[in-house]
mmCIF file of the N, C-alpha and C atoms, coordinates in Angstrom:
data_MODEL
# 
_entry.id   MODEL 
# 
loop_
_atom_site.group_PDB 
_atom_site.id 
_atom_site.type_symbol 
_atom_site.label_atom_id 
_atom_site.label_alt_id 
_atom_site.label_comp_id 
_atom_site.label_asym_id 
_atom_site.label_entity_id 
_atom_site.label_seq_id 
_atom_site.pdbx_PDB_ins_code 
_atom_site.Cartn_x 
_atom_site.Cartn_y 
_atom_site.Cartn_z 
_atom_site.occupancy 
_atom_site.B_iso_or_equiv 
_atom_site.pdbx_formal_charge 
_atom_site.auth_seq_id 
_atom_site.auth_comp_id 
_atom_site.auth_asym_id 
_atom_site.auth_atom_id 
_atom_site.pdbx_PDB_model_num 
ATOM 1   N N  . MET A 1 1  ? -133.341 -9.914  -145.128 1.00 0.00 ? 1  MET A N  1 
ATOM 2   C CA . MET A 1 1  ? -131.940 -10.332 -145.257 1.00 0.00 ? 1  MET A CA 1 
ATOM 3   C C  . MET A 1 1  ? -130.911 -9.264  -145.100 1.00 0.00 ? 1  MET A C  1 
ATOM 4   N N  . GLU A 1 2  ? -129.745 -9.572  -144.514 1.00 0.00 ? 2  GLU A N  1 
ATOM 5   C CA . GLU A 1 2  ? -128.708 -8.711  -144.303 1.00 0.00 ? 2  GLU A CA 1 
ATOM 6   C C  . GLU A 1 2  ? -127.877 -8.575  -145.575 1.00 0.00 ? 2  GLU A C  1 
ATOM 7   N N  . TRP A 1 3  ? -127.192 -7.559  -145.792 1.00 0.00 ? 3  TRP A N  1 
ATOM 8   C CA . TRP A 1 3  ? -126.094 -7.413  -146.856 1.00 0.00 ? 3  TRP A CA 1 
ATOM 9   C C  . TRP A 1 3  ? -125.014 -8.260  -146.679 1.00 0.00 ? 3  TRP A C  1 
ATOM 10  N N  . THR A 1 4  ? -124.829 -8.631  -145.451 1.00 0.00 ? 4  THR A N  1 
ATOM 11  C CA . THR A 1 4  ? -123.652 -9.794  -145.436 1.00 0.00 ? 4  THR A CA 1 
ATOM 12  C C  . THR A 1 4  ? -123.843 -11.174 -145.804 1.00 0.00 ? 4  THR A C  1 
ATOM 13  N N  . GLU A 1 5  ? -125.211 -11.405 -145.805 1.00 0.00 ? 5  GLU A N  1 
ATOM 14  C CA . GLU A 1 5  ? -125.908 -12.779 -146.182 1.00 0.00 ? 5  GLU A CA 1 
ATOM 15  C C  . GLU A 1 5  ? -125.826 -13.012 -147.652 1.00 0.00 ? 5  GLU A C  1 
ATOM 16  N N  . ILE A 1 6  ? -125.962 -11.961 -148.410 1.00 0.00 ? 6  ILE A N  1 
ATOM 17  C CA . ILE A 1 6  ? -126.230 -11.921 -149.805 1.00 0.00 ? 6  ILE A CA 1 
ATOM 18  C C  . ILE A 1 6  ? -124.789 -12.664 -150.538 1.00 0.00 ? 6  ILE A C  1 
ATOM 19  N N  . LYS A 1 7  ? -123.753 -12.270 -150.250 1.00 0.00 ? 7  LYS A N  1 
ATOM 20  C CA . LYS A 1 7  ? -122.555 -12.830 -150.934 1.00 0.00 ? 7  LYS A CA 1 
ATOM 21  C C  . LYS A 1 7  ? -122.462 -14.320 -150.477 1.00 0.00 ? 7  LYS A C  1 
ATOM 22  N N  . SER A 1 8  ? -122.606 -14.580 -149.223 1.00 0.00 ? 8  SER A N  1 
ATOM 23  C CA . SER A 1 8  ? -122.750 -16.026 -148.637 1.00 0.00 ? 8  SER A CA 1 
ATOM 24  C C  . SER A 1 8  ? -123.760 -16.853 -149.667 1.00 0.00 ? 8  SER A C  1 
ATOM 25  N N  . LEU A 1 9  ? -124.844 -16.342 -149.663 1.00 0.00 ? 9  LEU A N  1 
ATOM 26  C CA . LEU A 1 9  ? -125.991 -16.987 -150.618 1.00 0.00 ? 9  LEU A CA 1 
ATOM 27  C C  . LEU A 1 9  ? -125.470 -17.098 -152.010 1.00 0.00 ? 9  LEU A C  1 
ATOM 28  N N  . ARG A 1 10 ? -125.056 -16.253 -152.648 1.00 0.00 ? 10 ARG A N  1 
ATOM 29  C CA . ARG A 1 10 ? -124.361 -16.516 -154.006 1.00 0.00 ? 10 ARG A CA 1 
ATOM 30  C C  . ARG A 1 10 ? -123.250 -17.523 -154.001 1.00 0.00 ? 10 ARG A C  1 
ATOM 31  N N  . GLN A 1 11 ? -122.446 -17.280 -152.964 1.00 0.00 ? 11 GLN A N  1 
ATOM 32  C CA . GLN A 1 11 ? -121.181 -18.238 -153.158 1.00 0.00 ? 11 GLN A CA 1 
ATOM 33  C C  . GLN A 1 11 ? -121.659 -19.798 -153.093 1.00 0.00 ? 11 GLN A C  1 
ATOM 34  N N  . ARG A 1 12 ? -122.421 -19.855 -152.047 1.00 0.00 ? 12 ARG A N  1 
ATOM 35  C CA . ARG A 1 12 ? -123.243 -21.219 -151.671 1.00 0.00 ? 12 ARG A CA 1 
ATOM 36  C C  . ARG A 1 12 ? -123.810 -21.778 -152.761 1.00 0.00 ? 12 ARG A C  1 
ATOM 37  N N  . HIS A 1 13 ? -124.257 -21.111 -153.722 1.00 0.00 ? 13 HIS A N  1 
ATOM 38  C CA . HIS A 1 13 ? -125.038 -21.665 -154.900 1.00 0.00 ? 13 HIS A CA 1 
ATOM 39  C C  . HIS A 1 13 ? -124.365 -21.384 -156.235 1.00 0.00 ? 13 HIS A C  1 
ATOM 40  N N  . LYS A 1 14 ? -123.074 -21.011 -156.177 1.00 0.00 ? 14 LYS A N  1 
ATOM 41  C CA . LYS A 1 14 ? -122.139 -20.799 -157.017 1.00 0.00 ? 14 LYS A CA 1 
ATOM 42  C C  . LYS A 1 14 ? -122.490 -20.152 -158.359 1.00 0.00 ? 14 LYS A C  1 
ATOM 43  N N  . LEU A 1 15 ? -123.236 -18.845 -157.874 1.00 0.00 ? 15 LEU A N  1 
ATOM 44  C CA . LEU A 1 15 ? -123.614 -17.828 -158.714 1.00 0.00 ? 15 LEU A CA 1 
ATOM 45  C C  . LEU A 1 15 ? -122.709 -16.731 -158.846 1.00 0.00 ? 15 LEU A C  1 
ATOM 46  N N  . THR A 1 16 ? -122.563 -16.113 -160.024 1.00 0.00 ? 16 THR A N  1 
ATOM 47  C CA . THR A 1 16 ? -121.858 -14.941 -160.257 1.00 0.00 ? 16 THR A CA 1 
ATOM 48  C C  . THR A 1 16 ? -122.823 -13.767 -159.767 1.00 0.00 ? 16 THR A C  1 
ATOM 49  N N  . GLN A 1 17 ? -122.269 -12.496 -159.494 1.00 0.00 ? 17 GLN A N  1 
ATOM 50  C CA . GLN A 1 17 ? -123.046 -11.437 -159.280 1.00 0.00 ? 17 GLN A CA 1 
ATOM 51  C C  . GLN A 1 17 ? -124.127 -11.190 -160.130 1.00 0.00 ? 17 GLN A C  1 
ATOM 52  N N  . GLN A 1 18 ? -123.624 -11.301 -161.609 1.00 0.00 ? 18 GLN A N  1 
ATOM 53  C CA . GLN A 1 18 ? -124.792 -10.913 -162.887 1.00 0.00 ? 18 GLN A CA 1 
ATOM 54  C C  . GLN A 1 18 ? -125.878 -12.165 -162.578 1.00 0.00 ? 18 GLN A C  1 
ATOM 55  N N  . ASP A 1 19 ? -125.586 -13.398 -162.433 1.00 0.00 ? 19 ASP A N  1 
ATOM 56  C CA . ASP A 1 19 ? -126.723 -14.469 -162.121 1.00 0.00 ? 19 ASP A CA 1 
ATOM 57  C C  . ASP A 1 19 ? -127.432 -14.032 -161.128 1.00 0.00 ? 19 ASP A C  1 
ATOM 58  N N  . LEU A 1 20 ? -127.050 -13.656 -159.813 1.00 0.00 ? 20 LEU A N  1 
ATOM 59  C CA . LEU A 1 20 ? -127.903 -13.481 -158.911 1.00 0.00 ? 20 LEU A CA 1 
ATOM 60  C C  . LEU A 1 20 ? -128.700 -12.427 -159.097 1.00 0.00 ? 20 LEU A C  1 
ATOM 61  N N  . SER A 1 21 ? -128.186 -11.087 -159.671 1.00 0.00 ? 21 SER A N  1 
ATOM 62  C CA . SER A 1 21 ? -128.802 -10.068 -159.930 1.00 0.00 ? 21 SER A CA 1 
ATOM 63  C C  . SER A 1 21 ? -130.005 -10.227 -160.941 1.00 0.00 ? 21 SER A C  1 
ATOM 64  N N  . ASN A 1 22 ? -129.797 -10.931 -161.885 1.00 0.00 ? 22 ASN A N  1 
ATOM 65  C CA . ASN A 1 22 ? -130.948 -11.544 -162.773 1.00 0.00 ? 22 ASN A CA 1 
ATOM 66  C C  . ASN A 1 22 ? -132.054 -12.033 -162.157 1.00 0.00 ? 22 ASN A C  1 
ATOM 67  N N  . LEU A 1 23 ? -131.779 -12.999 -161.448 1.00 0.00 ? 23 LEU A N  1 
ATOM 68  C CA . LEU A 1 23 ? -132.729 -13.762 -160.508 1.00 0.00 ? 23 LEU A CA 1 
ATOM 69  C C  . LEU A 1 23 ? -133.560 -12.686 -159.489 1.00 0.00 ? 23 LEU A C  1 
ATOM 70  N N  . VAL A 1 24 ? -132.871 -11.644 -159.077 1.00 0.00 ? 24 VAL A N  1 
ATOM 71  C CA . VAL A 1 24 ? -133.418 -10.818 -158.113 1.00 0.00 ? 24 VAL A CA 1 
ATOM 72  C C  . VAL A 1 24 ? -134.407 -9.967  -158.782 1.00 0.00 ? 24 VAL A C  1 
ATOM 73  N N  . GLY A 1 25 ? -133.901 -9.454  -160.000 1.00 0.00 ? 25 GLY A N  1 
ATOM 74  C CA . GLY A 1 25 ? -134.570 -8.575  -160.705 1.00 0.00 ? 25 GLY A CA 1 
ATOM 75  C C  . GLY A 1 25 ? -133.963 -7.250  -160.557 1.00 0.00 ? 25 GLY A C  1 
ATOM 76  N N  . VAL A 1 26 ? -132.448 -7.048  -160.313 1.00 0.00 ? 26 VAL A N  1 
ATOM 77  C CA . VAL A 1 26 ? -131.816 -5.633  -160.090 1.00 0.00 ? 26 VAL A CA 1 
ATOM 78  C C  . VAL A 1 26 ? -130.826 -5.721  -161.208 1.00 0.00 ? 26 VAL A C  1 
ATOM 79  N N  . GLY A 1 27 ? -130.147 -4.573  -161.284 1.00 0.00 ? 27 GLY A N  1 
ATOM 80  C CA . GLY A 1 27 ? -128.875 -4.561  -162.081 1.00 0.00 ? 27 GLY A CA 1 
ATOM 81  C C  . GLY A 1 27 ? -127.701 -4.968  -161.291 1.00 0.00 ? 27 GLY A C  1 
ATOM 82  N N  . TRP A 1 28 ? -126.780 -5.515  -161.855 1.00 0.00 ? 28 TRP A N  1 
ATOM 83  C CA . TRP A 1 28 ? -125.510 -5.924  -161.331 1.00 0.00 ? 28 TRP A CA 1 
ATOM 84  C C  . TRP A 1 28 ? -124.732 -4.992  -160.430 1.00 0.00 ? 28 TRP A C  1 
ATOM 85  N N  . SER A 1 29 ? -124.886 -3.800  -160.630 1.00 0.00 ? 29 SER A N  1 
ATOM 86  C CA . SER A 1 29 ? -124.209 -2.644  -159.755 1.00 0.00 ? 29 SER A CA 1 
ATOM 87  C C  . SER A 1 29 ? -124.768 -2.419  -158.637 1.00 0.00 ? 29 SER A C  1 
ATOM 88  N N  . THR A 1 30 ? -126.113 -2.807  -158.622 1.00 0.00 ? 30 THR A N  1 
ATOM 89  C CA . THR A 1 30 ? -127.143 -2.736  -157.340 1.00 0.00 ? 30 THR A CA 1 
ATOM 90  C C  . THR A 1 30 ? -126.661 -3.835  -156.427 1.00 0.00 ? 30 THR A C  1 
ATOM 91  N N  . LEU A 1 31 ? -126.602 -5.143  -157.059 1.00 0.00 ? 31 LEU A N  1 
ATOM 92  C CA . LEU A 1 31 ? -126.193 -6.053  -156.190 1.00 0.00 ? 31 LEU A CA 1 
ATOM 93  C C  . LEU A 1 31 ? -124.926 -6.124  -155.624 1.00 0.00 ? 31 LEU A C  1 
ATOM 94  N N  . ASN A 1 32 ? -123.957 -5.578  -156.580 1.00 0.00 ? 32 ASN A N  1 
ATOM 95  C CA . ASN A 1 32 ? -122.467 -5.191  -156.203 1.00 0.00 ? 32 ASN A CA 1 
ATOM 96  C C  . ASN A 1 32 ? -122.427 -4.498  -154.718 1.00 0.00 ? 32 ASN A C  1 
ATOM 97  N N  . ARG A 1 33 ? -123.459 -3.432  -155.079 1.00 0.00 ? 33 ARG A N  1 
ATOM 98  C CA . ARG A 1 33 ? -123.429 -2.361  -153.991 1.00 0.00 ? 33 ARG A CA 1 
ATOM 99  C C  . ARG A 1 33 ? -123.871 -3.035  -152.504 1.00 0.00 ? 33 ARG A C  1 
ATOM 100 N N  . TRP A 1 34 ? -124.937 -3.982  -152.676 1.00 0.00 ? 34 TRP A N  1 
ATOM 101 C CA . TRP A 1 34 ? -125.569 -4.338  -151.679 1.00 0.00 ? 34 TRP A CA 1 
ATOM 102 C C  . TRP A 1 34 ? -124.447 -5.424  -150.835 1.00 0.00 ? 34 TRP A C  1 
ATOM 103 N N  . GLU A 1 35 ? -123.904 -6.332  -151.859 1.00 0.00 ? 35 GLU A N  1 
ATOM 104 C CA . GLU A 1 35 ? -122.984 -7.285  -151.409 1.00 0.00 ? 35 GLU A CA 1 
ATOM 105 C C  . GLU A 1 35 ? -121.772 -6.506  -150.871 1.00 0.00 ? 35 GLU A C  1 
ATOM 106 N N  . ASN A 1 36 ? -121.364 -5.288  -151.156 1.00 0.00 ? 36 ASN A N  1 
ATOM 107 C CA . ASN A 1 36 ? -120.136 -4.878  -150.383 1.00 0.00 ? 36 ASN A CA 1 
ATOM 108 C C  . ASN A 1 36 ? -120.357 -3.599  -149.327 1.00 0.00 ? 36 ASN A C  1 
ATOM 109 N N  . GLY A 1 37 ? -121.702 -3.594  -148.962 1.00 0.00 ? 37 GLY A N  1 
ATOM 110 C CA . GLY A 1 37 ? -122.208 -2.992  -148.028 1.00 0.00 ? 37 GLY A CA 1 
ATOM 111 C C  . GLY A 1 37 ? -122.191 -1.450  -148.292 1.00 0.00 ? 37 GLY A C  1 
ATOM 112 N N  . LYS A 1 38 ? -122.129 -1.175  -149.352 1.00 0.00 ? 38 LYS A N  1 
ATOM 113 C CA . LYS A 1 38 ? -122.176 0.481   -150.008 1.00 0.00 ? 38 LYS A CA 1 
ATOM 114 C C  . LYS A 1 38 ? -123.781 0.874   -149.732 1.00 0.00 ? 38 LYS A C  1 
ATOM 115 N N  . ILE A 1 39 ? -124.536 0.028   -150.006 1.00 0.00 ? 39 ILE A N  1 
ATOM 116 C CA . ILE A 1 39 ? -125.721 0.416   -149.677 1.00 0.00 ? 39 ILE A CA 1 
ATOM 117 C C  . ILE A 1 39 ? -126.502 -0.411  -148.484 1.00 0.00 ? 39 ILE A C  1 
ATOM 118 N N  . LYS A 1 40 ? -126.548 0.125   -147.325 1.00 0.00 ? 40 LYS A N  1 
ATOM 119 C CA . LYS A 1 40 ? -126.772 -0.548  -146.114 1.00 0.00 ? 40 LYS A CA 1 
ATOM 120 C C  . LYS A 1 40 ? -128.051 -0.732  -145.842 1.00 0.00 ? 40 LYS A C  1 
ATOM 121 N N  . LYS A 1 41 ? -129.083 0.010   -146.269 1.00 0.00 ? 41 LYS A N  1 
ATOM 122 C CA . LYS A 1 41 ? -130.697 -0.324  -146.279 1.00 0.00 ? 41 LYS A CA 1 
ATOM 123 C C  . LYS A 1 41 ? -131.104 -0.747  -147.669 1.00 0.00 ? 41 LYS A C  1 
ATOM 124 N N  . ILE A 1 42 ? -131.527 -2.152  -147.748 1.00 0.00 ? 42 ILE A N  1 
ATOM 125 C CA . ILE A 1 42 ? -132.087 -2.481  -148.794 1.00 0.00 ? 42 ILE A CA 1 
ATOM 126 C C  . ILE A 1 42 ? -133.600 -2.159  -148.931 1.00 0.00 ? 42 ILE A C  1 
ATOM 127 N N  . SER A 1 43 ? -134.099 -1.825  -150.121 1.00 0.00 ? 43 SER A N  1 
ATOM 128 C CA . SER A 1 43 ? -135.434 -1.335  -150.282 1.00 0.00 ? 43 SER A CA 1 
ATOM 129 C C  . SER A 1 43 ? -136.361 -2.782  -149.940 1.00 0.00 ? 43 SER A C  1 
ATOM 130 N N  . LYS A 1 44 ? -137.347 -2.352  -149.602 1.00 0.00 ? 44 LYS A N  1 
ATOM 131 C CA . LYS A 1 44 ? -138.595 -3.420  -149.189 1.00 0.00 ? 44 LYS A CA 1 
ATOM 132 C C  . LYS A 1 44 ? -138.692 -4.390  -150.422 1.00 0.00 ? 44 LYS A C  1 
ATOM 133 N N  . LEU A 1 45 ? -138.964 -3.905  -151.384 1.00 0.00 ? 45 LEU A N  1 
ATOM 134 C CA . LEU A 1 45 ? -139.076 -4.985  -152.599 1.00 0.00 ? 45 LEU A CA 1 
ATOM 135 C C  . LEU A 1 45 ? -137.501 -5.565  -152.839 1.00 0.00 ? 45 LEU A C  1 
ATOM 136 N N  . GLY A 1 46 ? -136.687 -4.832  -152.686 1.00 0.00 ? 46 GLY A N  1 
ATOM 137 C CA . GLY A 1 46 ? -135.548 -5.780  -152.769 1.00 0.00 ? 46 GLY A CA 1 
ATOM 138 C C  . GLY A 1 46 ? -135.221 -6.734  -151.981 1.00 0.00 ? 46 GLY A C  1 
ATOM 139 N N  . ARG A 1 47 ? -135.643 -6.674  -150.439 1.00 0.00 ? 47 ARG A N  1 
ATOM 140 C CA . ARG A 1 47 ? -135.541 -7.723  -149.541 1.00 0.00 ? 47 ARG A CA 1 
ATOM 141 C C  . ARG A 1 47 ? -136.529 -8.858  -149.863 1.00 0.00 ? 47 ARG A C  1 
ATOM 142 N N  . ILE A 1 48 ? -137.808 -8.414  -150.453 1.00 0.00 ? 48 ILE A N  1 
ATOM 143 C CA . ILE A 1 48 ? -138.850 -9.539  -150.690 1.00 0.00 ? 48 ILE A CA 1 
ATOM 144 C C  . ILE A 1 48 ? -138.033 -10.263 -152.033 1.00 0.00 ? 48 ILE A C  1 
ATOM 145 N N  . SER A 1 49 ? -137.838 -9.743  -152.794 1.00 0.00 ? 49 SER A N  1 
ATOM 146 C CA . SER A 1 49 ? -137.058 -10.668 -154.104 1.00 0.00 ? 49 SER A CA 1 
ATOM 147 C C  . SER A 1 49 ? -135.992 -11.493 -153.490 1.00 0.00 ? 49 SER A C  1 
ATOM 148 N N  . LEU A 1 50 ? -134.949 -10.861 -152.838 1.00 0.00 ? 50 LEU A N  1 
ATOM 149 C CA . LEU A 1 50 ? -133.822 -11.614 -152.187 1.00 0.00 ? 50 LEU A CA 1 
ATOM 150 C C  . LEU A 1 50 ? -134.475 -12.894 -151.353 1.00 0.00 ? 50 LEU A C  1 
ATOM 151 N N  . GLU A 1 51 ? -135.541 -12.574 -150.680 1.00 0.00 ? 51 GLU A N  1 
ATOM 152 C CA . GLU A 1 51 ? -135.929 -13.646 -149.825 1.00 0.00 ? 51 GLU A CA 1 
ATOM 153 C C  . GLU A 1 51 ? -136.562 -14.745 -150.636 1.00 0.00 ? 51 GLU A C  1 
ATOM 154 N N  . ARG A 1 52 ? -137.592 -14.143 -151.814 1.00 0.00 ? 52 ARG A N  1 
ATOM 155 C CA . ARG A 1 52 ? -137.925 -15.087 -152.655 1.00 0.00 ? 52 ARG A CA 1 
ATOM 156 C C  . ARG A 1 52 ? -136.727 -16.188 -153.522 1.00 0.00 ? 52 ARG A C  1 
ATOM 157 N N  . VAL A 1 53 ? -135.992 -15.473 -153.882 1.00 0.00 ? 53 VAL A N  1 
ATOM 158 C CA . VAL A 1 53 ? -134.723 -16.065 -154.782 1.00 0.00 ? 53 VAL A CA 1 
ATOM 159 C C  . VAL A 1 53 ? -133.996 -17.170 -153.532 1.00 0.00 ? 53 VAL A C  1 
ATOM 160 N N  . LYS A 1 54 ? -133.894 -16.629 -152.302 1.00 0.00 ? 54 LYS A N  1 
ATOM 161 C CA . LYS A 1 54 ? -133.355 -17.406 -151.432 1.00 0.00 ? 54 LYS A CA 1 
ATOM 162 C C  . LYS A 1 54 ? -134.058 -18.625 -151.098 1.00 0.00 ? 54 LYS A C  1 
ATOM 163 N N  . SER A 1 55 ? -135.364 -18.615 -150.984 1.00 0.00 ? 55 SER A N  1 
ATOM 164 C CA . SER A 1 55 ? -136.196 -19.848 -150.856 1.00 0.00 ? 55 SER A CA 1 
ATOM 165 C C  . SER A 1 55 ? -136.106 -20.768 -152.139 1.00 0.00 ? 55 SER A C  1 
ATOM 166 N N  . GLU A 1 56 ? -136.085 -19.949 -153.204 1.00 0.00 ? 56 GLU A N  1 
ATOM 167 C CA . GLU A 1 56 ? -136.069 -20.788 -154.499 1.00 0.00 ? 56 GLU A CA 1 
ATOM 168 C C  . GLU A 1 56 ? -134.883 -21.739 -154.467 1.00 0.00 ? 56 GLU A C  1 
ATOM 169 N N  . LEU A 1 57 ? -133.458 -21.115 -154.337 1.00 0.00 ? 57 LEU A N  1 
ATOM 170 C CA . LEU A 1 57 ? -132.519 -21.733 -154.231 1.00 0.00 ? 57 LEU A CA 1 
ATOM 171 C C  . LEU A 1 57 ? -132.231 -22.640 -153.183 1.00 0.00 ? 57 LEU A C  1 
ATOM 172 N N  . ASP A 1 58 ? -132.507 -22.365 -152.077 1.00 0.00 ? 58 ASP A N  1 
ATOM 173 C CA . ASP A 1 58 ? -132.567 -23.525 -150.791 1.00 0.00 ? 58 ASP A CA 1 
ATOM 174 C C  . ASP A 1 58 ? -133.667 -24.403 -151.045 1.00 0.00 ? 58 ASP A C  1 
ATOM 175 N N  . GLY A 1 59 ? -134.395 -24.587 -151.900 1.00 0.00 ? 59 GLY A N  1 
ATOM 176 C CA . GLY A 1 59 ? -135.526 -25.611 -152.067 1.00 0.00 ? 59 GLY A CA 1 
ATOM 177 C C  . GLY A 1 59 ? -136.601 -25.537 -151.303 1.00 0.00 ? 59 GLY A C  1 
ATOM 178 N N  . LYS A 1 60 ? -136.872 -24.362 -150.721 1.00 0.00 ? 60 LYS A N  1 
ATOM 179 C CA . LYS A 1 60 ? -138.001 -24.264 -149.737 1.00 0.00 ? 60 LYS A CA 1 
ATOM 180 C C  . LYS A 1 60 ? -139.043 -23.568 -150.400 1.00 0.00 ? 60 LYS A C  1 
ATOM 181 N N  . GLY A 1 61 ? -139.303 -23.311 -151.623 1.00 0.00 ? 61 GLY A N  1 
ATOM 182 C CA . GLY A 1 61 ? -140.420 -23.136 -152.230 1.00 0.00 ? 61 GLY A CA 1 
ATOM 183 C C  . GLY A 1 61 ? -141.145 -24.001 -153.119 1.00 0.00 ? 61 GLY A C  1 
ATOM 184 N N  . VAL A 1 62 ? -142.473 -23.848 -153.730 1.00 0.00 ? 62 VAL A N  1 
ATOM 185 C CA . VAL A 1 62 ? -142.852 -24.742 -154.566 1.00 0.00 ? 62 VAL A CA 1 
ATOM 186 C C  . VAL A 1 62 ? -143.087 -24.135 -155.925 1.00 0.00 ? 62 VAL A C  1 
ATOM 187 N N  . ARG A 1 63 ? -142.731 -24.944 -156.999 1.00 0.00 ? 63 ARG A N  1 
ATOM 188 C CA . ARG A 1 63 ? -142.623 -24.259 -158.370 1.00 0.00 ? 63 ARG A CA 1 
ATOM 189 C C  . ARG A 1 63 ? -144.189 -24.239 -158.820 1.00 0.00 ? 63 ARG A C  1 
ATOM 190 N N  . HIS A 1 64 ? -144.537 -23.302 -159.328 1.00 0.00 ? 64 HIS A N  1 
ATOM 191 C CA . HIS A 1 64 ? -146.031 -23.461 -160.100 1.00 0.00 ? 64 HIS A CA 1 
ATOM 192 C C  . HIS A 1 64 ? -145.777 -22.797 -161.646 1.00 0.00 ? 64 HIS A C  1 
ATOM 193 N N  . ALA A 1 65 ? -146.620 -23.324 -162.310 1.00 0.00 ? 65 ALA A N  1 
ATOM 194 C CA . ALA A 1 65 ? -146.251 -22.935 -163.774 1.00 0.00 ? 65 ALA A CA 1 
ATOM 195 C C  . ALA A 1 65 ? -147.600 -22.191 -163.978 1.00 0.00 ? 65 ALA A C  1 
ATOM 196 N N  . LYS A 1 66 ? -147.437 -20.862 -164.957 1.00 0.00 ? 66 LYS A N  1 
ATOM 197 C CA . LYS A 1 66 ? -148.675 -20.022 -165.275 1.00 0.00 ? 66 LYS A CA 1 
ATOM 198 C C  . LYS A 1 66 ? -148.435 -19.449 -166.584 1.00 0.00 ? 66 LYS A C  1 
ATOM 199 N N  . GLY A 1 67 ? -149.156 -20.217 -167.491 1.00 0.00 ? 67 GLY A N  1 
ATOM 200 C CA . GLY A 1 67 ? -148.781 -19.964 -168.873 1.00 0.00 ? 67 GLY A CA 1 
ATOM 201 C C  . GLY A 1 67 ? -147.195 -20.531 -169.212 1.00 0.00 ? 67 GLY A C  1 
ATOM 202 N N  . GLU A 1 68 ? -146.665 -19.682 -170.110 1.00 0.00 ? 68 GLU A N  1 
ATOM 203 C CA . GLU A 1 68 ? -145.096 -20.242 -170.060 1.00 0.00 ? 68 GLU A CA 1 
ATOM 204 C C  . GLU A 1 68 ? -144.322 -19.831 -169.210 1.00 0.00 ? 68 GLU A C  1 
ATOM 205 N N  . LYS A 1 69 ? -144.738 -18.874 -168.373 1.00 0.00 ? 69 LYS A N  1 
ATOM 206 C CA . LYS A 1 69 ? -143.809 -18.595 -167.190 1.00 0.00 ? 69 LYS A CA 1 
ATOM 207 C C  . LYS A 1 69 ? -143.770 -19.327 -166.057 1.00 0.00 ? 69 LYS A C  1 
ATOM 208 N N  . SER A 1 70 ? -142.993 -19.516 -165.146 1.00 0.00 ? 70 SER A N  1 
ATOM 209 C CA . SER A 1 70 ? -143.045 -20.334 -163.593 1.00 0.00 ? 70 SER A CA 1 
ATOM 210 C C  . SER A 1 70 ? -142.589 -19.377 -162.699 1.00 0.00 ? 70 SER A C  1 
ATOM 211 N N  . PHE A 1 71 ? -143.114 -19.673 -161.558 1.00 0.00 ? 71 PHE A N  1 
ATOM 212 C CA . PHE A 1 71 ? -143.020 -18.832 -160.412 1.00 0.00 ? 71 PHE A CA 1 
ATOM 213 C C  . PHE A 1 71 ? -142.763 -19.790 -159.019 1.00 0.00 ? 71 PHE A C  1 
ATOM 214 N N  . TRP A 1 72 ? -142.342 -19.351 -158.046 1.00 0.00 ? 72 TRP A N  1 
ATOM 215 C CA . TRP A 1 72 ? -142.120 -19.898 -156.689 1.00 0.00 ? 72 TRP A CA 1 
ATOM 216 C C  . TRP A 1 72 ? -142.872 -19.440 -155.832 1.00 0.00 ? 72 TRP A C  1 
ATOM 217 N N  . VAL A 1 73 ? -143.704 -20.229 -154.973 1.00 0.00 ? 73 VAL A N  1 
ATOM 218 C CA . VAL A 1 73 ? -144.408 -19.758 -153.824 1.00 0.00 ? 73 VAL A CA 1 
ATOM 219 C C  . VAL A 1 73 ? -143.704 -20.351 -152.518 1.00 0.00 ? 73 VAL A C  1 
ATOM 220 N N  . PRO A 1 74 ? -143.186 -19.444 -151.788 1.00 0.00 ? 74 PRO A N  1 
ATOM 221 C CA . PRO A 1 74 ? -142.710 -19.884 -150.404 1.00 0.00 ? 74 PRO A CA 1 
ATOM 222 C C  . PRO A 1 74 ? -143.608 -21.079 -149.442 1.00 0.00 ? 74 PRO A C  1 
ATOM 223 N N  . VAL A 1 75 ? -142.906 -21.999 -149.043 1.00 0.00 ? 75 VAL A N  1 
ATOM 224 C CA . VAL A 1 75 ? -143.842 -22.867 -148.356 1.00 0.00 ? 75 VAL A CA 1 
ATOM 225 C C  . VAL A 1 75 ? -143.485 -22.811 -146.883 1.00 0.00 ? 75 VAL A C  1 
ATOM 226 N N  . SER A 1 76 ? -144.496 -22.318 -145.986 1.00 0.00 ? 76 SER A N  1 
ATOM 227 C CA . SER A 1 76 ? -144.063 -22.255 -144.515 1.00 0.00 ? 76 SER A CA 1 
ATOM 228 C C  . SER A 1 76 ? -144.312 -23.914 -143.817 1.00 0.00 ? 76 SER A C  1 
ATOM 229 N N  . LYS A 1 77 ? -143.384 -23.909 -142.943 1.00 0.00 ? 77 LYS A N  1 
ATOM 230 C CA . LYS A 1 77 ? -143.008 -25.214 -142.311 1.00 0.00 ? 77 LYS A CA 1 
ATOM 231 C C  . LYS A 1 77 ? -143.526 -24.972 -140.790 1.00 0.00 ? 77 LYS A C  1 
# 
C-alpha cells in the first residue's frame, strides 16, 4: 500500500488517524507521517498490518474467534 492510499482508506471509512493507528498497531504520529509522506518507505510489518486492516474494513476478510480475541483472515478470490 502506498502512503497516498492510507488517507483515502481512512477517510472512506470515516476513521480518525487515532482510530486507524489503533487498528494497525502503530502510534498516531507514525500513521500521521505515513499519511503525509514524511516516511516514504513503510516497513514490511507496517505494510502487512495496513493490508490486513484494509481487508477487514473493505469486507474482504473472514472473522474468526480465538478465545476472547477475534481476528481476520484475508480471503483470496
